[in-house]
C-alpha positions as CSV (number, residue, x, y, z in Angstrom):
1,M,201.7,128.7,117.6
2,G,203.0,127.1,114.4
3,G,200.2,124.5,114.4
4,E,197.3,126.9,114.5
5,T,197.4,128.0,110.8
6,P,196.7,124.5,109.4
7,V,193.8,124.1,111.9
8,T,192.3,127.5,110.9
9,A,192.6,126.7,107.2
10,R,190.9,123.3,107.7
11,R,188.1,124.9,109.7
12,F,187.6,127.6,107.0
13,C,187.5,125.0,104.2
14,A,185.0,122.8,106.2
15,D,182.7,125.8,107.1
16,A,179.5,125.4,105.0
17,R,177.5,128.1,106.6
18,A,177.6,130.4,103.6
19,V,177.0,127.7,100.9
20,S,173.3,128.1,100.8
21,A,173.6,131.9,100.4
22,V,176.0,131.4,97.5
23,E,173.7,128.9,95.9
24,F,170.7,131.2,96.3
25,A,172.7,134.1,94.7
26,L,173.5,131.9,91.7
27,I,170.0,130.5,91.3
28,L,167.9,133.6,91.9
29,P,168.6,135.3,88.5
30,V,167.6,132.1,86.7
31,L,164.4,131.8,88.8
32,L,163.5,135.4,88.1
33,I,164.0,134.9,84.4
34,L,161.8,131.8,84.4
35,M,159.1,133.5,86.4
36,L,159.0,136.6,84.2
37,G,159.2,134.6,81.1
38,G,156.3,132.4,82.3
39,T,154.3,135.5,83.0
40,Q,154.9,136.8,79.5
41,L,153.9,133.4,78.0
42,V,150.6,133.4,79.9
43,T,149.9,137.0,78.8
44,Y,150.6,136.1,75.2
45,I,148.2,133.1,75.3
46,N,145.5,135.2,76.9
47,A,146.0,137.9,74.2
48,T,145.6,135.2,71.5
49,R,142.3,134.1,73.1
50,K,141.0,137.6,73.5
51,V,141.8,138.5,69.8
52,E,139.8,135.4,68.7
53,L,137.0,136.4,71.1
54,I,136.8,139.9,69.7
55,A,136.6,138.6,66.1
56,Q,133.9,136.1,67.1
57,S,131.8,138.6,69.2
58,I,131.9,141.5,66.7
59,S,131.0,139.3,63.7
60,Q,128.0,137.9,65.7
61,M,126.9,141.5,66.5
62,I,127.0,142.6,62.9
63,S,125.4,139.4,61.5
64,Q,122.3,139.8,63.7
65,A,121.2,143.1,62.0
66,M,117.5,142.8,61.3
67,P,116.0,143.8,57.9
68,P,113.0,146.0,57.8
69,A,109.6,144.4,57.2
70,G,109.2,143.3,53.6
71,S,112.9,143.3,52.9
72,T,115.7,140.7,53.1
73,V,118.5,143.3,53.3
74,A,119.6,144.6,56.7
75,T,121.7,147.7,57.3
76,V,124.3,148.9,59.8
77,N,125.6,152.4,60.2
78,A,128.6,154.2,61.7
79,T,127.2,154.1,65.2
80,D,126.8,150.3,65.0
81,L,130.4,149.9,63.9
82,H,131.7,152.3,66.6
83,F,129.7,150.4,69.3
84,S,131.1,147.0,68.2
85,F,134.6,148.4,68.0
86,D,134.4,149.8,71.5
87,S,133.3,146.5,72.8
88,A,136.9,145.3,72.3
89,L,137.9,147.3,75.3
90,V,135.5,145.3,77.5
91,L,136.5,142.0,75.9
92,F,140.3,142.8,76.1
93,P,141.0,145.3,78.9
94,Y,144.7,144.6,78.5
95,L,144.6,147.3,75.8
96,M,144.1,150.0,78.4
97,K,147.6,149.5,79.8
98,D,149.4,148.1,76.7
99,G,148.5,151.1,74.5
100,P,149.9,153.8,76.9
101,R,153.0,151.7,77.4
102,Q,153.7,152.1,73.7
103,G,152.6,155.8,73.6
104,L,149.3,154.9,71.8
105,Q,145.6,155.2,72.5
106,W,143.9,151.9,73.2
107,W,142.1,151.9,69.8
108,Q,145.4,152.4,68.0
109,D,146.8,149.4,69.7
110,I,144.5,146.9,67.9
111,A,143.3,146.8,64.3
112,I,139.6,145.7,63.8
113,T,138.2,145.8,60.3
114,Y,134.8,144.8,58.9
115,A,133.5,143.9,55.5
116,A,130.3,142.6,54.0
117,I,131.0,140.3,51.0
118,A,128.4,139.2,48.5
119,F,128.8,136.1,46.3
120,T,127.7,136.3,42.7
121,Q,127.4,133.0,40.8
122,T,129.6,132.9,37.7
123,A,129.2,129.2,36.7
124,S,126.7,126.5,37.3
125,N,128.7,123.3,36.9
126,C,130.3,123.2,40.3
127,T,130.0,120.0,42.4
128,G,131.4,119.0,45.7
129,S,132.1,121.3,48.7
130,D,134.5,123.7,46.9
131,L,132.3,126.3,45.2
132,S,135.1,128.9,44.9
133,G,135.3,128.4,41.1
134,C,131.6,129.2,40.6
135,Y,131.2,132.3,42.7
136,A,132.9,135.7,42.7
137,A,133.3,137.4,46.1
138,N,132.8,141.1,45.9
139,V,133.2,143.5,48.8
140,V,129.9,145.4,49.5
141,W,131.3,147.8,52.2
142,T,134.5,147.9,54.2
143,S,135.6,149.7,57.3
144,S,138.5,151.7,55.8
145,G,138.4,154.2,58.7
146,T,139.7,151.9,61.4
147,S,143.4,151.7,62.4
148,G,145.9,149.3,60.9
149,G,145.2,149.6,57.1
150,N,144.1,146.0,57.0
151,Y,140.7,146.6,55.5
152,R,139.4,144.6,52.5
153,P,139.5,146.8,49.4
154,C,136.5,147.7,47.2
155,T,136.4,146.7,43.5
156,V,138.9,143.9,43.9
157,P,137.2,140.5,44.2
158,Q,138.4,138.4,47.0
159,L,140.5,135.4,46.0
160,A,140.0,131.8,47.3
161,A,142.6,130.4,49.6
162,A,143.1,127.3,51.5
163,D,141.1,127.0,54.7
164,T,144.3,126.7,56.7
165,A,146.0,129.8,55.1
166,P,146.8,132.8,57.3
167,P,144.2,135.6,57.4
168,S,144.6,138.1,54.5
169,R,142.8,141.2,53.5
170,S,142.5,139.9,49.9
171,T,141.5,136.3,50.4
172,L,138.8,134.2,51.8
173,P,138.8,130.5,52.8
174,R,137.4,128.3,50.0
175,S,134.8,126.8,52.3
176,V,132.9,130.1,52.7
177,F,132.2,130.5,48.9
178,G,128.6,129.8,48.0
179,P,125.2,131.5,47.6
180,G,124.4,134.6,49.7
181,S,126.8,136.8,51.6
182,I,129.0,136.9,54.7
183,I,130.3,139.3,57.3
184,A,134.1,139.2,57.6
185,V,135.8,140.6,60.7
186,D,139.6,140.8,60.8
187,V,141.4,141.5,64.1
188,V,145.2,142.1,64.3
189,F,147.1,142.7,67.5
190,T,150.9,143.0,67.9
191,F,152.0,141.5,71.2
192,Q,155.0,143.5,72.6
193,P,156.6,141.7,75.5
194,S,157.0,144.0,78.5
195,F,160.0,141.9,79.7
196,G,163.0,141.3,77.5
197,A,161.6,143.4,74.6
198,R,165.1,144.1,73.4
199,F,165.7,140.4,72.9
200,I,162.2,139.0,72.2
201,P,160.6,140.2,68.9
202,A,157.0,141.4,68.8
203,V,154.5,138.7,67.7
204,R,151.6,139.5,65.3
205,I,148.3,137.9,66.4
206,A,145.7,137.8,63.6
207,R,142.3,136.2,63.6
208,S,139.4,136.4,61.2
209,M,135.8,135.3,61.4
210,Y,133.4,134.7,58.6
211,V,129.7,134.7,59.5
212,Q,126.5,134.6,57.3
213,P,123.8,137.1,58.2
214,R,121.4,135.5,60.6
215,Y,118.2,137.3,59.6
216,A,119.0,138.8,56.2
217,S,120.4,137.8,52.8
218,L,122.8,140.7,53.0
219,V,123.9,143.3,55.5
220,T,124.7,146.6,53.8
221,F,126.0,149.9,55.1
222,D,123.9,153.0,55.7
223,T,126.1,156.0,54.9
224,T,123.8,158.4,56.8
225,G,125.9,160.1,59.5
226,N,129.0,158.3,58.4
227,D,132.2,159.8,59.9
228,G,134.5,157.9,57.6
229,I,134.7,154.7,59.6
230,A,133.4,152.7,56.6
231,T,133.1,153.0,52.8
232,K,130.3,151.7,50.7
233,C,131.7,150.1,47.5
234,P,130.6,151.0,44.0
235,G,127.6,149.0,42.7
236,Y,126.1,148.5,46.1
């Protein structure tokens, strides 16, 4: 009887039947964190692409406004802006679930602002590709009625900034300065991680597109039926 205890102890120590279960219990939390973190990363990358797509698509919509016969100035109205704004829901359906998750309507979850900017020549001695010193960039109309407060203000000329500078409501890349006008569309979306939100900060995704009108020298805003989505600036 006295020799059974050492034998039992040796058998217990040599028994490896539960090792895999212990290893799995230790590794599972790490695997879950990696899986969920990877899912969030993919969602963030997709959101970045969609924000860029929205800015690109809406700027193309507005820039294709056709001028009436005998004129070089085209117009858009409140209906046009609402239509292009609502297209974001088709381009970025993630807003439908992300907005309610934060207690918001989908259109409150993303800021999309528009502006037409006309360039007025102020000097004639500019050479090279940088014409920002020879042109003033004045806002013709701006979509002050959309959410986010990121709209480009009237009466304040846009400043020239480096082409690599982050998007700003008060600046334009130096490379877009020159004769004519442009349509500027600014899109801002704040990515809120659905996993680990207490530990991972929200990430601001901002993209801007600058497009010259395709068929007109300028795209202005028709205030007829305006519900406050946009403001026509003084002098235009």
